[in-house]
N, CA and C of each residue as an Amber inpcrd file, in Angstrom:
protein
   309
  -9.3970000 -26.7350000  10.9190000 -10.6200000 -26.2560000  10.3010000
 -11.5430000 -27.4550000  10.0500000 -12.8120000 -27.2540000  10.2820000
 -13.8080000 -28.3050000  10.0780000 -13.8930000 -28.6990000   8.6060000
 -14.1890000 -29.9810000   8.3630000 -14.3120000 -30.4650000   6.9890000
 -15.4090000 -29.7360000   6.2310000 -16.5300000 -29.4660000   6.8990000
 -17.6510000 -28.7870000   6.2330000 -17.2500000 -27.3790000   5.7880000
 -16.4980000 -26.6780000   6.6300000 -16.0420000 -25.3320000   6.2750000
 -15.0340000 -25.3990000   5.1330000 -14.1390000 -26.3720000   5.1840000
 -13.1600000 -26.5610000   4.1030000 -13.8860000 -26.8070000   2.7790000
 -14.9030000 -27.6590000   2.8090000 -15.6900000 -27.9290000   1.6080000
 -16.4040000 -26.6810000   1.1150000 -16.8990000 -25.8730000   2.0420000
 -17.5770000 -24.6300000   1.6990000 -16.6160000 -23.6620000   1.0030000
 -15.4110000 -23.5440000   1.5300000 -14.4020000 -22.6630000   0.9340000
 -14.0310000 -23.1510000  -0.4700000 -13.7880000 -24.4420000  -0.6040000
 -13.4200000 -24.9840000  -1.9170000 -14.5880000 -24.8640000  -2.8950000
 -15.8000000 -25.0580000  -2.3990000 -16.9740000 -24.8900000  -3.2480000
 -17.0990000 -23.4680000  -3.7720000 -16.8070000 -22.5010000  -2.9090000
 -16.8470000 -21.0970000  -3.3340000 -15.7810000 -20.8320000  -4.3980000
 -14.6170000 -21.4420000  -4.2220000 -13.5350000 -21.2370000  -5.1910000
 -13.8200000 -21.8920000  -6.5320000 -14.7310000 -22.8580000  -6.5540000
 -15.1310000 -23.4590000  -7.8360000 -15.8880000 -22.4580000  -8.7060000
 -16.2920000 -21.3410000  -8.1370000 -16.9610000 -20.2920000  -8.9100000
 -15.9780000 -19.3520000  -9.5870000 -14.6890000 -19.5230000  -9.3030000
 -13.6620000 -18.6880000  -9.9400000 -13.2010000 -19.3980000 -11.2090000
 -13.4870000 -18.7810000 -12.3300000 -13.2000000 -19.3730000 -13.6340000
 -11.9260000 -18.7590000 -14.2070000 -11.0270000 -19.6210000 -14.6790000
  -9.8400000 -19.1420000 -15.3790000 -10.3260000 -18.5290000 -16.6880000
 -10.1010000 -17.2250000 -16.8920000 -10.6690000 -16.5600000 -18.0740000
 -10.1370000 -17.0850000 -19.4030000  -8.9420000 -17.6350000 -19.4020000
  -8.3840000 -18.1380000 -20.6630000  -8.8860000 -19.5460000 -20.9970000
  -9.0530000 -20.3850000 -19.9640000  -9.4200000 -21.7800000 -20.2050000
 -10.9050000 -22.0580000 -20.0110000 -11.6100000 -21.1780000 -19.2910000
 -13.0440000 -21.3520000 -19.0890000 -13.4020000 -22.4660000 -18.1150000
 -12.4500000 -22.8970000 -17.2990000 -12.6570000 -23.9480000 -16.2990000
 -12.3120000 -23.3340000 -14.9370000 -12.9950000 -23.8050000 -13.8910000
 -12.7310000 -23.2300000 -12.5700000 -11.3450000 -23.6240000 -12.0540000
 -10.8170000 -22.7870000 -11.1690000  -9.4460000 -22.9590000 -10.6830000
  -9.2680000 -24.1800000  -9.7960000 -10.3480000 -24.6680000  -9.1810000
 -10.2510000 -25.8770000  -8.3600000 -10.0560000 -27.0950000  -9.2620000
 -10.8910000 -27.2480000 -10.2700000 -10.7790000 -28.3870000 -11.1790000
  -9.5240000 -28.3340000 -12.0410000  -8.9940000 -27.1400000 -12.2510000
  -7.7250000 -27.0310000 -12.9670000  -6.5480000 -27.4580000 -12.0980000
  -6.7850000 -27.5850000 -10.7930000  -5.7090000 -27.9900000  -9.8880000
  -4.8060000 -26.8450000  -9.4890000  -5.3140000 -25.6220000  -9.5700000
  -4.5010000 -24.4510000  -9.2320000  -4.4720000 -24.1550000  -7.7320000
  -5.4170000 -24.7090000  -6.9850000  -5.4770000 -24.4660000  -5.5340000
  -4.6310000 -25.5140000  -4.8220000  -3.6130000 -25.0550000  -4.1130000
  -2.7470000 -25.9620000  -3.3530000  -3.1890000 -26.0740000  -1.8960000
  -3.9210000 -25.0750000  -1.4090000  -4.3960000 -25.1460000  -0.0370000
  -5.1910000 -23.9190000   0.3460000  -6.1220000 -24.1110000   1.2970000
  -6.9130000 -23.0080000   1.8560000  -6.9200000 -23.1910000   3.3660000
  -6.5310000 -22.1550000   4.0730000  -6.5420000 -22.1920000   5.5390000
  -7.3200000 -20.9930000   6.0520000  -7.9830000 -21.1680000   7.1800000
  -8.7210000 -20.0930000   7.8200000  -8.3050000 -20.0590000   9.2810000
  -7.7560000 -18.9160000   9.7140000  -7.3300000 -18.8300000  11.1150000
  -8.4780000 -18.3580000  12.0040000  -8.2390000 -18.2940000  13.3030000
  -9.2870000 -17.9430000  14.2700000  -9.7760000 -16.5030000  14.1260000
  -8.9820000 -15.6520000  13.5010000  -9.3880000 -14.2600000  13.3010000
 -10.1880000 -14.0620000  12.0110000 -10.3710000 -15.1330000  11.2350000
 -11.1510000 -15.0230000  10.0010000 -10.3330000 -14.7120000   8.7680000
  -9.0110000 -14.8490000   8.8690000  -8.1530000 -14.6320000   7.7000000
  -8.0510000 -15.9270000   6.9070000  -8.5530000 -15.8900000   5.6880000
  -8.4380000 -17.0330000   4.7870000  -7.1730000 -16.8450000   3.9540000
  -6.3290000 -17.8500000   3.9550000  -5.1160000 -17.8180000   3.1480000
  -5.2400000 -18.8850000   2.0790000  -5.2270000 -18.4230000   0.8350000
  -5.3420000 -19.3220000  -0.3140000  -3.9660000 -19.4250000  -0.9490000
  -3.4190000 -20.6340000  -0.9740000  -2.1520000 -20.8740000  -1.6450000
  -2.4820000 -21.5230000  -2.9760000  -2.0200000 -20.8800000  -4.0400000
  -2.3810000 -21.3540000  -5.3750000  -1.2660000 -21.0480000  -6.3590000
  -1.4210000 -21.5650000  -7.5450000  -0.5040000 -21.2780000  -8.6210000
  -1.3140000 -20.8570000  -9.8390000  -0.6360000 -20.5950000 -10.9110000
  -1.2780000 -20.2700000 -12.1840000  -0.7440000 -21.2280000 -13.2300000
  -1.4180000 -21.3060000 -14.3650000  -0.9890000 -22.2580000 -15.3890000
   0.3210000 -21.8380000 -16.0380000   0.6560000 -20.5450000 -15.9730000
   1.9090000 -20.0710000 -16.5780000   2.4490000 -18.8810000 -15.7960000
   3.7670000 -18.8520000 -15.6370000   4.4100000 -17.7110000 -15.0010000
   4.1800000 -16.4750000 -15.8630000   3.9950000 -15.3490000 -15.2230000
   3.7800000 -14.1210000 -15.9700000   2.3880000 -14.0220000 -16.5710000
   1.4620000 -14.8050000 -16.0620000   0.0800000 -14.7720000 -16.5520000
  -0.4510000 -13.3390000 -16.4390000  -0.8940000 -12.7480000 -17.5440000
  -1.3750000 -11.3690000 -17.4940000  -2.6780000 -11.2020000 -16.7090000
  -3.3590000 -12.3120000 -16.4110000  -4.6370000 -12.2440000 -15.7060000
  -4.5130000 -12.5820000 -14.2200000  -3.2880000 -12.6370000 -13.7080000
  -3.0620000 -13.0000000 -12.3050000  -3.8390000 -12.0940000 -11.3620000
  -3.7950000 -10.7950000 -11.5670000  -4.5080000  -9.8500000 -10.7080000
  -6.0080000 -10.0500000 -10.7650000  -6.5190000 -10.3410000 -11.9370000
  -7.9510000 -10.5890000 -12.1300000  -8.3790000 -11.8320000 -11.3520000
  -7.6010000 -12.9030000 -11.4770000  -7.9200000 -14.1510000 -10.7810000
  -7.8310000 -13.9470000  -9.2750000  -6.8180000 -13.2310000  -8.8110000
  -6.6670000 -12.9620000  -7.3760000  -7.8850000 -12.2200000  -6.8260000
  -8.3770000 -11.2240000  -7.5390000  -9.5640000 -10.4860000  -7.0990000
 -10.8020000 -11.3800000  -7.1020000 -10.9100000 -12.2460000  -8.1020000
 -12.0390000 -13.1810000  -8.1530000 -12.0180000 -14.1420000  -6.9660000
 -10.8360000 -14.5830000  -6.5620000 -10.7000000 -15.4680000  -5.3940000
 -11.2010000 -14.7390000  -4.1500000 -10.7820000 -13.4950000  -3.9730000
 -11.2080000 -12.7170000  -2.7990000 -12.7180000 -12.5080000  -2.8040000
 -13.2820000 -12.2010000  -3.9630000 -14.7370000 -12.0050000  -4.0720000
 -15.4960000 -13.2910000  -3.7780000 -14.9540000 -14.4170000  -4.2190000
 -15.6260000 -15.7090000  -4.0300000 -15.7520000 -16.0630000  -2.5590000
 -14.7820000 -15.6610000  -1.7450000 -14.7890000 -16.0310000  -0.3320000
 -15.4550000 -14.9980000   0.5740000 -15.7160000 -13.7990000   0.0530000
 -16.2390000 -12.7320000   0.9180000 -17.6590000 -12.9900000   1.4250000
 -18.4040000 -13.8690000   0.7880000 -19.7740000 -14.1490000   1.2320000
 -19.8500000 -15.2470000   2.2920000 -18.7190000 -15.8540000   2.6140000
 -18.6940000 -16.8820000   3.6480000 -18.5370000 -16.1810000   4.9960000
 -19.5120000 -16.3530000   5.8950000 -19.5360000 -15.5860000   7.1500000
 -18.2590000 -15.6800000   7.9820000 -17.6060000 -16.8290000   7.9860000
 -16.4000000 -17.0070000   8.7990000 -15.1880000 -16.2560000   8.2490000
 -15.2390000 -15.8720000   6.9690000 -14.1100000 -15.1990000   6.3200000
 -14.2420000 -13.6910000   6.4810000 -13.2660000 -13.1010000   7.1410000
 -13.2430000 -11.6470000   7.3340000 -12.3160000 -10.9720000   6.3260000
 -11.2720000 -11.6970000   5.9250000 -10.2810000 -11.1630000   4.9880000
  -9.6600000 -12.3390000   4.2490000  -9.2220000 -12.0940000   3.0110000
  -8.5960000 -13.1610000   2.2240000  -7.2450000 -12.6910000   1.7190000
  -6.2660000 -13.5640000   1.8870000  -4.9230000 -13.3300000   1.3680000
  -4.6460000 -14.4180000   0.3420000  -4.1420000 -14.0220000  -0.8210000
  -3.8410000 -14.9780000  -1.8860000  -2.3290000 -15.0390000  -2.0730000
  -1.7730000 -16.2240000  -1.8930000  -0.3430000 -16.4480000  -2.1140000
  -0.1720000 -17.2500000  -3.3900000   0.4020000 -16.6250000  -4.3980000
   0.6770000 -17.3240000  -5.6500000   2.0960000 -17.8660000  -5.5720000
   2.2070000 -19.1810000  -5.7490000   3.4960000 -19.8610000  -5.6510000
   3.7990000 -20.5750000  -6.9720000   5.0580000 -20.8940000  -7.1730000
   5.4640000 -21.5680000  -8.4140000   6.0610000 -22.9440000  -8.1440000
   6.0880000 -23.3160000  -6.8870000   6.6220000 -24.6200000  -6.5180000
   5.6380000 -25.3000000  -5.5860000   5.1740000 -26.4830000  -5.9090000
   5.5220000 -27.2260000  -7.1200000   4.8630000 -26.6050000  -8.3440000
   5.5050000 -26.7390000  -9.4900000   4.9270000 -26.1570000 -10.7000000
   3.6400000 -26.8770000 -11.1000000   2.7300000 -26.1290000 -11.6910000
   1.4730000 -26.7040000 -12.1610000   1.7450000 -27.5230000 -13.4180000
   1.0080000 -28.6160000 -13.5610000   1.0100000 -29.3590000 -14.8190000
  -0.3680000 -30.0030000 -14.9870000  -0.6240000 -30.5070000 -16.1640000
  -1.9720000 -31.0200000 -16.4720000  -2.3700000 -32.2100000 -15.6110000
  -1.4230000 -32.8760000 -14.9700000  -1.7530000 -33.9980000 -14.0950000
  -2.5120000 -33.5500000 -12.8500000  -2.4460000 -32.2690000 -12.5070000
  -3.1520000 -31.7280000 -11.3450000  -4.6440000 -31.5110000 -11.6460000
  -5.0110000 -31.5330000 -12.9110000  -6.3900000 -31.2660000 -13.3130000
  -7.3000000 -32.4320000 -12.9430000  -8.5510000 -32.1210000 -12.6210000
  -9.5470000 -33.1550000 -12.3720000  -9.9270000 -33.8230000 -13.6910000
 -10.5650000 -34.9640000 -13.5680000 -11.0570000 -35.6690000 -14.7550000
 -12.0310000 -34.7790000 -15.5280000 -12.8800000 -34.0710000 -14.7880000
 -13.8440000 -33.1600000 -15.4080000 -13.1350000 -32.1210000 -16.2790000
 -12.0820000 -31.4860000 -15.7470000 -11.3610000 -30.4500000 -16.4900000
 -10.6940000 -31.0320000 -17.7290000 -10.1180000 -32.2170000 -17.5770000
  -9.4620000 -32.8500000 -18.7310000 -10.4730000 -33.1490000 -19.8300000
 -11.6340000 -33.6660000 -19.4560000 -12.6810000 -33.9610000 -20.4530000
 -13.1320000 -32.6650000 -21.1150000 -13.3710000 -31.6310000 -20.3140000
 -13.8550000 -30.3560000 -20.8580000 -12.8660000 -29.7250000 -21.8270000
 -11.5780000 -29.9480000 -21.5890000 -10.5470000 -29.3630000 -22.4560000
 -10.0450000 -30.3340000 -23.5120000 -10.6040000 -31.5610000 -23.5340000
 -10.2120000 -32.5410000 -24.5430000  -8.8200000 -33.1070000 -24.3340000
  -8.3940000 -33.2000000 -23.0800000  -7.0710000 -33.7370000 -22.7560000
  -7.2390000 -35.1970000 -22.3580000  -6.4920000 -36.1000000 -22.9850000
  -6.6120000 -37.5210000 -22.6240000  -6.2360000 -37.7470000 -21.1530000
  -6.9710000 -38.6290000 -20.5040000  -6.7300000 -38.9140000 -19.0790000
  -5.5680000 -39.8490000 -18.8820000
């Protein structure tokens, strides 16, 4: 996948806000990878901040909505994984500052 398209996909995912933390899922470090195949299927591999998150379905739908406006994306599949587990070290500097977490 082209770098520009990868940046476009990640930029779109920055519009998905974790409803509990109020920070986007990219800066929280929840996105482990985004791939787009030749048929237009975008596969987003991601995690959540906690297992059993009651908002998992909400976040998954937001991810699909965020990518639907990108012309190359025909369909989006979201794979939620637990390995490697998420931790605060995955967060961007911006997210840590916004949440008051020491860097």
